[in-house]
C-alpha positions as CSV (number, residue, x, y, z in Angstrom):
1,M,-52.2,-82.2,-32.9
2,S,-54.2,-83.8,-30.2
3,Q,-54.3,-83.0,-26.5
4,E,-52.3,-86.0,-25.6
5,A,-49.4,-84.7,-27.8
6,A,-49.6,-81.3,-26.1
7,C,-49.5,-82.9,-22.6
8,S,-47.0,-85.6,-23.4
9,Q,-44.3,-84.2,-21.1
10,V,-45.2,-84.7,-17.4
11,T,-43.2,-83.0,-14.7
12,A,-43.6,-83.9,-11.1
13,V,-41.9,-82.0,-8.2
14,E,-42.0,-82.4,-4.5
15,T,-41.9,-78.7,-3.6
16,P,-44.5,-76.2,-4.8
17,P,-43.6,-73.4,-7.2
18,P,-42.8,-69.9,-5.9
19,P,-45.5,-67.2,-5.9
20,L,-46.3,-65.4,-9.1
21,P,-44.5,-62.0,-9.3
22,R,-46.6,-59.0,-10.2
23,Y,-45.6,-57.1,-13.3
24,E,-47.0,-54.9,-16.0
25,Q,-47.9,-56.0,-19.5
26,P,-45.8,-54.8,-22.4
27,P,-47.7,-53.1,-25.3
28,V,-49.1,-55.5,-28.0
29,P,-46.6,-55.5,-31.0
30,A,-49.3,-55.7,-33.7
31,P,-52.9,-56.8,-34.3
32,G,-53.5,-60.5,-34.0
33,Y,-51.1,-61.2,-31.1
34,L,-52.6,-62.9,-28.0
35,W,-51.2,-62.8,-24.5
36,S,-49.5,-65.8,-22.9
37,P,-49.0,-65.2,-19.2
38,G,-45.7,-65.9,-17.4
39,Y,-45.3,-69.0,-15.2
40,W,-42.7,-71.0,-13.2
41,S,-41.2,-74.0,-15.0
42,W,-39.0,-76.8,-13.6
43,D,-35.4,-77.7,-14.7
44,E,-34.5,-81.3,-13.8
45,D,-30.7,-80.8,-14.3
46,A,-30.6,-77.6,-12.1
47,G,-33.2,-78.9,-9.7
48,D,-34.8,-75.5,-9.4
49,Y,-37.7,-73.4,-10.7
50,Y,-37.1,-70.8,-13.4
51,W,-39.4,-68.0,-14.6
52,V,-40.8,-68.1,-18.2
53,P,-41.6,-64.5,-18.9
54,G,-45.1,-63.6,-20.2
55,T,-45.1,-62.6,-23.9
56,W,-47.3,-61.8,-26.9
57,V,-47.7,-64.8,-29.4
58,Q,-49.5,-65.5,-32.6
59,P,-51.9,-68.5,-32.6
60,P,-51.5,-71.4,-35.0
61,R,-54.5,-70.1,-36.9
62,P,-57.2,-67.5,-36.4
63,G,-60.0,-68.4,-34.0
64,L,-57.9,-70.2,-31.4
65,L,-57.4,-69.1,-27.8
66,W,-54.6,-69.9,-25.4
67,T,-55.2,-71.9,-22.2
68,P,-52.2,-71.4,-19.9
69,G,-50.5,-74.3,-18.1
70,Y,-50.7,-74.7,-14.3
71,W,-49.2,-76.7,-11.4
72,G,-51.6,-79.1,-9.5
73,R,-51.1,-81.2,-6.4
74,L,-51.7,-84.9,-7.2
75,A,-50.5,-88.1,-5.6
76,G,-48.2,-86.4,-3.1
77,A,-46.4,-84.3,-5.8
78,Y,-46.9,-81.1,-7.9
79,I,-47.5,-82.0,-11.5
80,F,-47.4,-79.4,-14.3
81,H,-50.2,-79.4,-16.8
82,P,-48.9,-77.7,-20.1
83,G,-51.0,-75.1,-21.9
84,Y,-52.6,-75.6,-25.3
85,W,-54.5,-73.8,-28.0
86,G,-58.3,-74.4,-28.6
87,E,-61.4,-72.8,-29.7
88,R,-62.4,-72.2,-26.1
89,V,-60.3,-71.6,-22.9
90,G,-60.4,-74.6,-20.6
91,F,-59.5,-75.2,-17.0
92,Y,-56.1,-73.9,-15.8
93,G,-56.3,-74.6,-12.0
94,G,-58.1,-71.5,-11.0
95,V,-54.8,-69.6,-10.9
96,N,-55.1,-65.8,-11.3
97,Y,-52.5,-64.9,-13.9
98,G,-54.0,-61.5,-14.6
99,F,-54.6,-59.7,-17.9
100,G,-57.9,-61.4,-18.5
101,Y,-56.9,-64.8,-16.9
102,S,-58.7,-64.3,-13.6
103,G,-58.9,-68.0,-12.8
104,I,-62.1,-68.9,-14.7
105,G,-62.2,-68.5,-18.5
106,Y,-60.7,-65.6,-20.4
107,E,-61.9,-62.0,-20.5
108,G,-59.0,-60.4,-22.4
109,G,-60.5,-60.6,-25.9
110,R,-62.6,-62.5,-28.4
111,W,-62.7,-63.5,-32.0
112,D,-65.3,-62.1,-34.4
113,R,-65.3,-62.8,-38.2
114,G,-61.6,-63.7,-38.2
115,Q,-60.6,-60.6,-36.3
116,F,-59.5,-60.5,-32.7
117,F,-61.0,-57.8,-30.5
118,Y,-59.0,-56.6,-27.5
119,N,-60.5,-55.7,-24.1
120,S,-58.7,-52.4,-23.4
121,T,-59.4,-52.7,-19.6
122,V,-57.0,-55.6,-19.2
123,N,-54.7,-55.3,-22.2
124,N,-52.0,-52.7,-23.0
125,V,-53.1,-51.4,-26.4
126,R,-52.5,-47.7,-25.9
127,S,-49.2,-47.3,-27.9
128,V,-50.4,-49.3,-30.9
129,T,-53.0,-48.3,-33.4
130,I,-55.7,-51.1,-33.1
131,R,-59.2,-50.5,-34.2
132,N,-60.7,-53.7,-32.8
133,V,-61.0,-52.6,-29.2
134,Y,-63.8,-52.8,-26.6
135,Q,-64.1,-52.2,-22.9
136,K,-65.4,-54.7,-20.3
137,T,-64.8,-54.7,-16.6
138,V,-63.4,-57.9,-15.2
139,V,-64.6,-58.7,-11.7
140,V,-62.7,-61.2,-9.6
141,N,-64.9,-62.7,-6.8
142,E,-62.2,-64.4,-4.9
143,T,-59.3,-62.6,-3.1
144,V,-56.5,-61.7,-5.4
145,N,-53.2,-63.4,-4.4
146,N,-50.0,-64.7,-6.0
147,V,-50.6,-68.4,-5.5
148,S,-49.2,-70.3,-8.5
149,Y,-50.6,-73.8,-8.0
150,N,-53.8,-75.7,-7.4
151,G,-54.5,-78.0,-4.5
152,G,-52.3,-79.0,-1.6
153,R,-51.4,-76.8,1.4
154,G,-51.9,-73.1,0.5
155,G,-53.0,-73.9,-3.1
156,V,-56.0,-72.6,-5.0
157,E,-59.1,-74.7,-4.1
158,A,-60.7,-74.8,-7.6
159,R,-62.2,-77.8,-9.4
160,P,-63.2,-78.0,-13.1
161,T,-66.8,-77.4,-13.9
162,A,-69.0,-79.2,-16.4
163,A,-68.1,-76.7,-19.0
164,D,-64.4,-77.2,-18.3
165,R,-64.7,-80.9,-18.7
166,A,-66.5,-80.4,-22.0
167,V,-63.6,-78.2,-23.3
168,A,-61.1,-80.9,-22.2
169,K,-62.7,-83.3,-24.7
170,E,-62.4,-80.9,-27.6
171,Q,-59.5,-80.7,-30.1
172,H,-56.4,-79.0,-28.8
173,F,-53.2,-77.8,-30.3
174,A,-49.7,-77.8,-28.8
175,P,-47.6,-74.6,-28.3
176,T,-46.1,-73.1,-31.5
177,P,-42.4,-73.4,-32.2
178,L,-41.8,-69.8,-31.1
179,Q,-43.4,-70.6,-27.8
180,R,-41.2,-73.6,-27.3
181,K,-38.1,-71.6,-28.2
182,H,-39.2,-69.0,-25.7
183,V,-39.2,-71.6,-22.9
184,E,-35.8,-72.9,-24.0
185,V,-34.2,-69.5,-24.0
186,A,-35.5,-68.8,-20.5
187,S,-34.2,-72.2,-19.2
188,H,-30.6,-71.1,-20.3
189,D,-30.7,-67.8,-18.5
190,T,-29.4,-68.2,-15.0
191,R,-30.9,-64.9,-13.9
192,L,-34.4,-66.4,-14.2
193,F,-33.8,-69.2,-11.7
194,N,-35.4,-68.9,-8.3
195,R,-32.2,-69.4,-6.5
196,A,-30.6,-66.4,-8.3
197,N,-33.5,-64.0,-8.0
198,A,-35.4,-65.1,-4.9
199,G,-38.7,-65.0,-6.6
200,A,-38.1,-61.6,-8.4
201,P,-36.8,-62.4,-11.9
202,P,-35.1,-59.5,-13.7
203,V,-37.2,-60.0,-16.8
204,M,-40.9,-60.2,-16.1
205,A,-42.4,-60.0,-19.6
206,T,-41.4,-59.5,-23.2
207,P,-43.2,-58.0,-26.3
208,R,-42.2,-61.0,-28.5
209,P,-41.2,-64.6,-27.8
210,S,-37.5,-65.6,-27.1
211,I,-36.4,-62.0,-26.8
212,L,-35.2,-61.2,-23.3
213,N,-33.4,-57.9,-24.0
214,G,-34.7,-54.7,-25.6
215,R,-36.4,-51.5,-25.0
216,D,-39.9,-52.9,-24.2
217,I,-38.7,-55.5,-21.7
218,V,-40.6,-55.4,-18.5
219,R,-38.4,-55.4,-15.5
220,P,-39.3,-55.4,-11.8
221,H,-40.2,-52.1,-10.2
222,V,-38.3,-50.6,-7.3
223,P,-40.3,-51.2,-4.1
224,A,-40.5,-47.5,-3.5
225,E,-42.2,-47.0,-6.8
226,V,-44.6,-49.9,-6.5
227,M,-45.7,-49.3,-3.0
228,P,-45.3,-45.5,-2.2
229,S,-45.4,-44.8,1.5
230,N,-48.4,-42.8,2.8
231,T,-46.3,-41.3,5.5
232,E,-44.4,-39.2,3.0
233,K,-47.6,-37.2,2.1
234,H,-47.9,-33.9,3.8
235,R,-50.6,-33.2,6.3
236,P,-53.4,-30.7,5.3
237,E,-52.1,-28.1,7.8
238,E,-48.6,-28.3,6.2
239,L,-50.0,-27.7,2.7
240,K,-51.5,-24.2,3.5
241,G,-49.0,-22.2,1.5
242,A,-46.0,-23.5,3.5
243,R,-43.0,-25.2,2.0
244,P,-41.6,-28.2,3.8
245,K,-38.7,-27.3,6.1
246,D,-35.2,-27.9,5.0
247,P,-33.5,-30.5,7.2
248,S,-30.3,-28.3,7.4
249,R,-32.3,-25.2,8.4
250,Q,-34.2,-27.2,11.0
251,R,-30.9,-28.4,12.5
252,L,-29.7,-24.8,12.8
253,E,-32.9,-23.7,14.4
254,D,-32.7,-26.5,16.9
255,A,-29.1,-25.5,17.7
256,R,-30.0,-21.9,18.3
257,R,-32.9,-22.6,20.6
258,P,-30.8,-23.2,23.8
259,A,-28.8,-20.0,23.0
260,E,-32.0,-18.0,22.6
261,G,-33.5,-19.4,25.8
262,S,-30.4,-18.5,27.9
263,A,-30.3,-14.9,26.5
264,P,-33.1,-13.5,28.6
265,A,-31.4,-14.7,31.8
266,R,-28.2,-12.8,30.9
267,K,-30.1,-9.6,30.0
268,S,-32.6,-9.8,32.8
269,P,-33.8,-6.5,34.4
270,A,-33.0,-5.5,38.0
271,D,-36.4,-6.4,39.3
272,E,-36.2,-9.9,37.9
273,A,-32.6,-10.3,39.2
274,G,-34.0,-10.0,42.8
275,K,-36.3,-12.9,42.1
276,A,-33.7,-15.1,40.6
277,A,-31.1,-14.3,43.3
278,P,-32.6,-16.6,46.0
279,H,-32.6,-19.5,43.6
280,E,-29.0,-18.8,42.7
281,L,-28.0,-18.4,46.3
282,E,-29.6,-21.7,47.1
283,R,-27.7,-23.4,44.3
284,E,-24.4,-21.9,45.6
285,R,-25.1,-23.0,49.2
286,T,-26.2,-26.5,48.3
287,P,-23.1,-28.4,47.1
288,R,-23.5,-30.6,44.0
289,P,-23.3,-34.3,44.4
290,E,-20.6,-34.3,41.8
291,A,-18.5,-31.6,43.6
292,A,-18.5,-33.1,47.1
293,P,-18.8,-36.9,47.1
294,G,-18.3,-38.7,50.3
295,P,-15.3,-40.9,49.5
296,L,-13.2,-38.1,47.8
297,P,-10.2,-36.8,49.8
298,P,-10.0,-33.1,50.9
299,E,-7.5,-32.2,48.1
300,E,-9.9,-33.3,45.4
301,R,-12.8,-31.6,47.2
302,K,-10.9,-28.3,47.0
303,R,-10.3,-28.8,43.3
304,E,-14.0,-29.5,42.7
305,D,-14.9,-26.4,44.7
306,I,-12.6,-24.3,42.5
307,R,-13.9,-25.8,39.3
308,V,-17.6,-25.3,40.1
309,P,-17.7,-21.5,40.0
310,E,-15.5,-21.5,36.9
311,A,-17.7,-24.0,35.0
312,R,-21.1,-22.6,36.0
313,P,-22.5,-20.1,33.5
314,E,-24.6,-18.5,36.2
315,S,-21.6,-16.8,37.7
316,T,-22.1,-13.7,35.6
317,P,-25.3,-12.5,37.2
318,R,-23.8,-12.5,40.7
319,P,-23.0,-8.7,40.8
320,E,-26.7,-7.9,40.2
321,P,-28.1,-9.0,43.6
322,R,-25.3,-7.2,45.6
323,P,-26.6,-3.6,45.4
324,E,-30.0,-4.6,47.0
325,P,-28.7,-6.1,50.3
326,M,-25.8,-3.6,50.6
327,A,-27.9,-0.5,50.0
328,R,-30.1,-1.1,53.0
329,P,-27.5,-1.4,55.8
330,A,-25.7,1.6,54.3
331,A,-28.7,3.8,54.9
332,R,-29.1,2.7,58.6
333,P,-26.0,4.5,60.0
334,E,-27.4,7.8,58.6
335,I,-30.7,7.2,60.4
336,E,-29.0,6.3,63.7
337,A,-26.8,9.4,63.5
338,R,-29.8,11.7,63.7
339,P,-30.8,10.9,67.4
340,A,-27.1,11.4,68.4
341,A,-27.5,15.2,68.1
342,P,-30.3,15.6,70.7
343,A,-28.4,13.3,73.0
344,A,-25.5,15.7,73.0
345,R,-27.8,18.6,73.7
346,T,-29.1,17.0,76.9
347,E,-25.6,17.0,78.5
348,P,-25.6,20.7,79.4
349,Q,-29.0,20.4,80.9
350,R,-27.8,17.8,83.3
351,E,-24.9,20.0,84.3
352,E,-27.1,23.0,84.9
353,M,-29.3,21.0,87.2
354,G,-26.3,19.9,89.3
355,A,-24.8,23.4,89.4
356,P,-26.4,24.7,92.7
357,P,-24.7,22.3,95.1
358,R,-21.3,23.0,93.4
359,R,-20.4,26.7,94.2
360,G,-16.7,26.5,94.3
361,S,-14.1,27.9,92.1
362,P,-13.1,26.1,89.0
363,E,-9.9,24.9,90.8
364,Q,-11.9,23.3,93.5
365,Q,-14.1,21.6,91.0
366,R,-11.1,20.2,89.2
367,S,-9.6,19.0,92.5
368,G,-12.8,17.6,93.8
369,E,-12.7,19.4,97.2
370,R,-15.8,21.0,98.8
371,P,-15.7,24.8,99.8
372,E,-16.7,24.0,103.4
373,E,-13.6,22.0,103.9
374,R,-11.2,24.8,102.8
375,R,-12.7,27.7,104.6
376,P,-11.1,27.1,108.0
377,E,-7.7,26.9,106.4
378,Q,-8.2,30.3,104.8
379,R,-8.9,31.9,108.1
């Protein structure tokens, strides 16, 4: 078949295709299979893009390589250029499909004497016994992105080289019947349409064409598994032989902290009670704004004054400051009573000093009369 037969169907769409989803490659089923990357195709009846999963396929004959199709902006529309088989890989729009298709040529494997050798750095050949294996690092010079089309706004800015134009003039072969059936099966699966999956199809890749169910089907990863959060990693100081704290235990510790903080205040010694007393007295003297608001009537003020001492937890330490102020005034009467004794002793001294002018009898002293006045009467 010629290249014209391979590219006979031309599809033109006004909107660009969605970005290419990222996925893993299923293991190669057997030696001789080549990888055909997934791409977005267009359905005229549905008016929507649908995903054609990537798959392993067999070439029409040994020695042929697969050039994937691509979307390109041309004459105000996006036109799809179908893929084809050939002895060399041609131009596919510079789109990075991965797994050896980095945008220029193919680095996933090569033919040698009728045997295909796989590059193990970009192909999944670990679960299959394949002897024709080599390793070659694939370097992508441009920034890796998920753009699925060439040209236009946001598209890949790549143009075919002289080597690409030479490959375009060589003999090409159309996709195999199994490849065509694979596209047809995908077009009948509503789960693969962009409107249904929002750019994340449930089937990313398959090990064989036209098989969309099975054990080796590649499905999208959970976001948490694909992009693990760096904040979940423990810091170095937390990894020094310490287990991460249990959330339930942490909650209990947080709930006990206020109780532990108030315990020292209740069990405070006598010397600390004296220091805390002035602060407590000031709190008692200064009325709370909630207890004595301006517009409240006197009845409500009384209720608030009654509720304040009952609601305050600081009412318990009140008996502690009482002994200190009461003990001092109690000791003062004892000290003042001591000078009272010498004051009583001075009274007889004053009476002895006034005794000489009073020489009358006790009766005269009681009546208050002098002896000189009563002497003439006695005579």
